[in-house]
C-alpha positions in Angstrom: -0.1 0.0 0.2 1.6 3.5 -0.9 0.3 7.0 -0.9 1.5 10.6 -1.9 1.3 13.6 0.2 0.7 17.0 -1.4 2.7 19.9 0.3 1.1 23.1 0.0 3.3 26.2 0.1 1.1 29.2 0.9 4.1 31.6 1.7 4.5 32.8 -2.0 1.0 33.5 -2.4 0.2 35.4 1.0 0.8 39.1 0.8 2.1 41.0 3.7 0.2 44.0 4.8 1.8 47.4 5.3 1.2 49.1 8.8 -1.1 51.5 6.8 -3.3 48.5 5.5 -3.3 47.1 9.0 -4.6 50.1 10.6 -7.2 50.5 7.9 -8.6 47.0 8.8 -8.5 47.6 12.5 -10.1 50.9 11.9 -13.1 49.3 9.9 -13.5 46.5 12.4 -13.9 48.8 15.3 -16.2 51.1 13.3 -18.5 48.1 12.8 -18.5 47.4 16.6 -19.6 50.7 17.1 -22.4 50.5 14.5 -23.5 47.1 16.0 -23.6 48.8 19.4 -25.9 51.9 18.0 -28.1 48.8 16.8 -28.3 47.1 20.1 -26.0 44.1 19.2 -23.0 45.0 21.4 -22.4 45.9 24.9 -21.4 49.7 25.9 -18.1 48.5 27.2 -17.2 47.0 23.9 -18.0 50.3 22.1 -15.9 52.1 24.7 -13.1 49.9 24.1 -13.3 50.4 20.2 -13.5 54.2 20.8 -10.3 54.0 22.7 -8.3 52.1 20.2 -9.6 54.5 17.3 -8.4 57.2 19.5 -5.1 55.7 19.9 -4.9 55.3 16.0 -5.2 59.1 16.0 -9.2 59.6 15.2 -10.8 62.6 16.9 -14.4 62.1 18.3 -15.7 63.6 15.5 -14.2 61.5 13.0 -15.3 58.4 15.1 -19.0 59.6 15.1 -18.6 60.4 11.2 -17.5 57.1 10.3 -20.2 55.4 12.4 -22.6 57.5 10.7 -24.3 58.7 13.7 -24.4 62.0 15.8 -21.8 62.9 18.2 -24.3 62.8 21.2 -25.2 59.0 20.4 -21.9 57.9 21.8 -22.1 59.4 24.8 -18.7 58.0 26.2 -16.6 59.5 23.2 
């Protein structure tokens, strides 16, 4: 009885992300988290954490509210 194994080499096909691209992914994730909070799907603590991370990435409160497509007063913890 014999068999042959296939070895996958994905390292050639995987593209490395730059810091800017990684920041965009993180920002998009946390903006989606804020939108879920506004719809009632996430806790306030999770939304606060997302806001803190977005601020660390250099976004102002106004930019966060604008990206989440809500009024600034809707995010009372910003």
